[in-house]
C-alpha positions in Angstrom: 10.3 19.8 -11.5 12.1 20.1 -14.9 10.2 21.6 -17.3 8.4 18.6 -19.7 8.8 18.2 -23.4 6.1 19.0 -25.5 4.8 16.2 -28.6 2.1 16.7 -30.1 1.6 13.2 -30.8 2.5 12.3 -27.5 -1.0 13.9 -25.1 -0.3 14.4 -21.5 -2.9 13.1 -18.8 -4.0 15.4 -16.1 -5.3 18.5 -17.8 -9.1 17.9 -17.4 -11.3 20.8 -17.7 -13.4 21.8 -14.5 -16.2 20.5 -13.3 -18.8 23.5 -13.3 -17.3 23.5 -17.4 -18.5 20.7 -18.6 -22.0 20.0 -18.4 -24.2 16.0 -18.4 -23.1 12.9 -17.1 -19.3 12.2 -16.8 -17.5 9.2 -16.5 -15.2 10.1 -13.9 -14.5 13.2 -11.5 -10.8 14.1 -9.5 -11.6 16.0 -6.1 -8.9 16.9 -3.8 -9.7 16.1 0.1 -6.5 17.1 1.8 -7.5 16.2 5.1 -4.5 16.2 7.7 -5.3 18.1 11.1 -6.5 14.8 13.1 -3.8 12.6 11.6 -1.4 11.0 14.8 1.7 11.3 13.1 3.2 14.4 12.2 2.5 14.6 7.9 2.2 16.9 5.1 -0.6 14.8 3.7 -2.3 18.0 3.0 -0.1 18.6 0.1 -1.1 15.2 -1.2 -3.7 16.5 -4.3 -1.6 19.0 -5.4 1.7 16.7 -5.6 -0.4 14.3 -7.6 -1.6 16.5 -10.2 1.6 17.5 -10.7 3.3 14.1 -11.5 -0.1 13.4 -14.0 1.5 15.2 -16.6 4.0 13.0 -16.8 2.3 10.0 -18.2 0.2 9.7 -21.1 -3.3 8.1 -21.0 -2.5 5.7 -23.3 -3.7 2.0 -23.3 -1.0 0.1 -25.9 -1.8 -3.6 -27.2 -3.2 -5.0 -30.6 -6.0 -2.0 -30.4 -4.3 1.3 -29.0 -6.8 3.6 -27.1 -6.2 7.1 -25.5 -8.2 7.5 -22.4 -8.2 11.2 -22.8 -10.5 10.9 -26.2 -12.5 7.9 -24.8 -13.6 9.2 -21.2 -15.2 12.2 -19.7 -13.0 13.8 -17.0 -13.1 16.3 -14.5 -11.6 18.3 -11.7 -13.7 19.1 -9.1 -10.9 21.0 -7.5 -10.1 21.1 -3.6 -12.3 20.8 -0.4 -11.5 23.9 1.7 -10.8 22.5 5.1 -12.2 19.6 5.1 -11.2 18.8 8.5 -13.6 18.3 11.9 -17.3 18.1 11.5 -18.1 21.1 9.4 -14.9 20.0 6.9 -16.5 16.8 6.6 -20.2 18.4 5.6 -18.3 20.1 3.0 -17.1 16.8 1.7 -20.3 15.0 2.0 -21.6 17.6 0.0 -19.3 17.8 -3.1 -18.9 14.1 -2.8 -23.0 13.8 -3.5 -22.7 16.3 -5.8 -20.2 15.0 -8.0 -21.8 11.3 -7.9 -25.1 12.4 -9.1 -22.9 13.8 -12.6 -19.8 11.3 -12.6 -19.7 7.3 -12.6 -16.4 7.0 -10.1 -15.4 10.1 -7.8 -11.8 9.5 -6.7 -10.6 11.5 -3.9 -7.6 12.3 -3.3 -6.3 12.3 0.1 -5.3 13.6 2.6 -4.7 11.1 5.8 -6.9 8.1 5.7 -9.5 10.3 7.9 -11.0 11.3 4.1 -12.3 7.6 4.4 -15.3 8.6 6.6 -17.2 11.7 5.0 -16.0 10.3 1.3 -17.7 6.8 2.2 -20.9 7.9 4.0 -21.5 10.5 0.9 -21.1 7.8 -2.0 -23.8 5.7 -0.8 -21.5 2.7 -1.1 -23.0 -0.4 0.7 -19.2 -2.0 0.7 -15.8 -1.2 1.7 -12.6 -2.5 0.7 -9.4 -0.6 2.8 -5.8 -0.8 1.2 -4.0 -0.3 3.7 -1.8 -1.9 6.5 -3.7 -0.1 9.2 -7.1 -1.5 10.6 -8.1 2.2 11.1 -9.9 1.1 14.0 -9.6 3.2 16.6 -11.1 4.9 19.3 -11.4 8.7 19.1 -11.4 10.9 16.1 -8.5 10.5 13.6 -6.7 9.5 10.6 -6.8 6.2 12.4 -10.5 6.0 13.2 -12.7 6.0 9.7 -13.6 2.6 9.5 -14.4 2.2 13.4 -16.3 5.2 12.9 -18.1 4.2 9.9 -19.4 1.3 12.2 -20.5 2.9 14.4 -22.7 4.8 12.1 -24.2 1.7 11.2 -22.1 0.4 8.0 -22.5 -3.3 8.0 -19.1 -4.7 9.0 -19.4 -8.0 7.2 -19.2 -5.8 4.1 -15.7 -4.5 4.6 -12.6 -6.1 3.8 -9.3 -4.9 4.5 -6.7 -5.7 2.2 -2.8 -5.5 2.9 -3.2 -5.6 7.0 0.5 -6.1 8.0 2.5 -6.8 11.3 4.0 -4.4 13.2 1.4 -1.9 12.4 -1.4 -2.9 14.6 -2.1 -3.6 18.2 -3.6 -7.4 18.9 -6.8 -5.3 20.5 -7.6 -3.7 17.6 -7.0 -6.7 15.2 -9.5 -8.6 17.6 -11.9 -5.8 17.4 -12.2 -6.6 13.5 -12.8 -10.1 14.2 -15.5 -9.5 16.1 -17.0 -7.1 14.2 -16.7 -9.5 11.4 -14.5 -7.6 9.1 -12.8 -9.5 6.5 -9.2 -9.1 6.7 -6.2 -9.8 4.3 -3.0 -9.7 5.1 -0.2 -8.5 3.3 1.7 -12.0 2.9 -1.6 -13.3 2.1 -2.1 -11.2 -0.9 1.7 -12.2 -1.7 0.8 -15.8 -1.3 -2.4 -15.5 -3.6 -2.1 -12.9 -6.0 -3.7 -10.0 -6.6 -6.5 -11.2 -8.5 -7.5 -13.6 -6.3 -7.6 -11.3 -3.5 -9.7 -8.6 -5.5 -12.0 -11.0 -6.8 -13.1 -12.0 -3.1 -13.3 -8.6 -2.0 -15.7 -7.7 -4.7 -17.8 -10.5 -3.8 -17.6 -9.9 -0.1 -17.7 -6.0 0.1 -20.5 -5.9 -3.6 -22.8 -8.9 -2.6 -26.3 -8.0 -3.3 -27.9 -6.6 -6.7 -26.8 -3.5 -7.8 -24.6 -3.3 -5.0 -22.1 -0.4 -4.9 -18.5 -0.4 -3.4 -15.9 3.0 -2.1 -12.7 1.8 -1.9 -9.9 3.2 0.2 -6.2 2.7 -1.1 -3.5 4.1 1.5 0.0 4.3 0.8 1.1 2.3 3.4 -0.2 -0.9 1.6 2.0 -0.2 -1.6 5.1 -0.5 0.3 6.3 -3.0 3.7 5.3 -1.3 7.1 7.0 -3.8 9.0 10.5 -3.8 10.1 13.1 -6.7 9.1 13.6 -8.8 11.5 16.6 -10.9 11.7 16.5 -14.6 12.9 19.8 -16.0 13.8 20.0 -19.6 13.8 22.5 -22.1 12.5 21.6 -22.9 8.8 21.9 -26.8 9.6 19.3 -26.2 13.0 15.9 -27.0 13.0 14.9 -23.6 12.6 17.1 -22.7 10.4 14.6 -23.4 8.0 12.8 -20.5 8.6 9.2 -21.2 8.4 8.0 -17.8 7.6 10.8 -18.1 4.9 12.3 -15.1 3.1 10.5 -12.3 4.0 7.5 -13.7 3.7 7.5 -14.6 0.3 6.5 -18.1 1.8 9.7 -20.1 0.4 11.9 -22.2 2.3 15.4 -21.0 2.7 18.0 -21.3 5.1 17.5 -18.0 7.1 15.8 -15.2 7.2 16.2 -12.4 4.3 16.4 -8.5 6.3 16.6 -5.5 3.9 16.7 -2.1 4.0 14.9 0.3 2.3 18.1 2.4 2.2 19.2 -0.2 -0.3 17.0 0.4 -2.7 17.8 4.1 -2.7 21.5 4.0 -3.9 23.8 1.5 -6.1 25.2 -0.8 -3.7 27.6 -3.6 -5.1 26.1 -7.4 -5.4 28.0 -10.1 -4.1 25.2 -13.5 -4.2 25.1 -16.6 -2.1 25.1 -19.6 -4.8 21.1 -19.5 -3.9 20.8 -16.5 -5.9 19.9 -14.2 -2.8 21.8 -10.6 -2.2 24.9 -11.0 0.3 22.7 -8.1 1.9 19.6 -9.9 1.8 20.8 -13.4 3.8 21.2 -13.3 7.4 23.7 -17.1 6.9 25.8 -14.4 4.3 25.9 -11.7 6.8 29.0 -11.2 9.0 27.8 -11.7 12.8 28.0 -8.9 14.7 28.7 -6.5 12.1 27.1 -3.1 11.0 27.0 -2.0 7.7 25.8 1.5 6.4 24.9 -0.1 3.2 21.4 -1.5 4.2 21.2 -0.3 7.9 20.7 -4.1 9.3 22.8 -5.3 12.3 23.1 -8.6 12.4 23.7 -9.9 16.1 25.9 -12.8 17.6 23.4 -14.4 19.1 20.6 -16.9 18.7 17.2 -14.9 18.6 16.2 -11.4 17.2 18.1 -8.1 15.8 16.0 -5.7 14.1 17.0 -4.4 11.0 17.7 -0.7 11.0 14.4 -0.3 8.3 11.9 -2.0 6.2 11.9 -5.3 4.2 12.6 -4.8 0.4 10.0 -5.8 -2.1 12.7 -7.1 -4.2 14.1 -9.0 -1.9 10.8 -10.8 -1.0 10.4 -11.2 -5.8 14.1 -12.4 -5.2 12.7 -15.1 -3.1 9.6 -16.3 -4.9 11.5 -16.4 -8.2 14.5 -18.5 -6.8 12.3 -21.0 -4.2 16.3 -22.1 -3.8 17.8 -23.4 -0.3 20.1 -20.9 1.2 23.4 -22.1 2.3 25.1 -19.2 2.7 27.8 -19.8 0.6 29.2 -17.8 -2.4 28.6 -18.6 -6.4 32.5 -20.6 -6.1 31.0 -22.6 -3.1 33.2 -20.6 -0.4 31.7 -18.9 2.8 31.4 -15.1 2.3 34.3 -14.3 4.2 33.4 -11.5 7.7 
């Protein structure tokens, strides 16, 4: 990472003093909880706390507007370091002890995982009565892993009716665990519902459910898989003029009607790609009707099939595609801006 410039009038964030060096009450305390040993898939989650701390100085602590505020001057924030070996029963106990210590003095404890297994001891030590997770997964698996913290909390007596799971995604869960969430009384808000309703409305409902009751405290868990789509793009190839041509799921879950589904690949976001747009405003790579049948294209990793049915794209949907669908809302007939069908 290249060295950062120095400007005394542009203070950077992240250079917070150690917890033990600052007496009295605090606004927030940062704690690294680099869990990883029980991850269900290969992971480098243990490196996340250090990576976040390294990235923080690239930002300022300024809130701009009519009356700009420097949060570095306004708030008392400390860094409590990392928990050594937070996995396993002994590691989880070390997490609980440290979080409880920080909670006694800090209004907010920010625990940097680590994988999702950190949710279990952190939520326990926070003393929270409600839990909000921003995650594509239910985390209700059996056993002890990064896929089980919510189930373990419920087994230990956490009220499942005070749990809200935001961002649950297709192709990232099983029917069995989806049913387990429903039977437990968990409120589930899918990623499609978040896009349809908007985050303000979803967070408002989540706070009402998880924070019900006087002086109720809430623990919030956020997983990176909630930020980007976790399901593969699915290409439903039907003729545009067929009854099923107007895709009911409509344009990558954006709830807009379009003459086709809209698969794209995250690869298309990683490097520049020439865009040929259909008359509806969709990029060529995003519109199945504008996609030559039976052809692979390494620009998107998507494959259009000759058959009516399913063709699975090579990577996940692009958030930019969903945003374009919301912005346009126009029917797609697979024709170029000049009115001619795009060439194969």
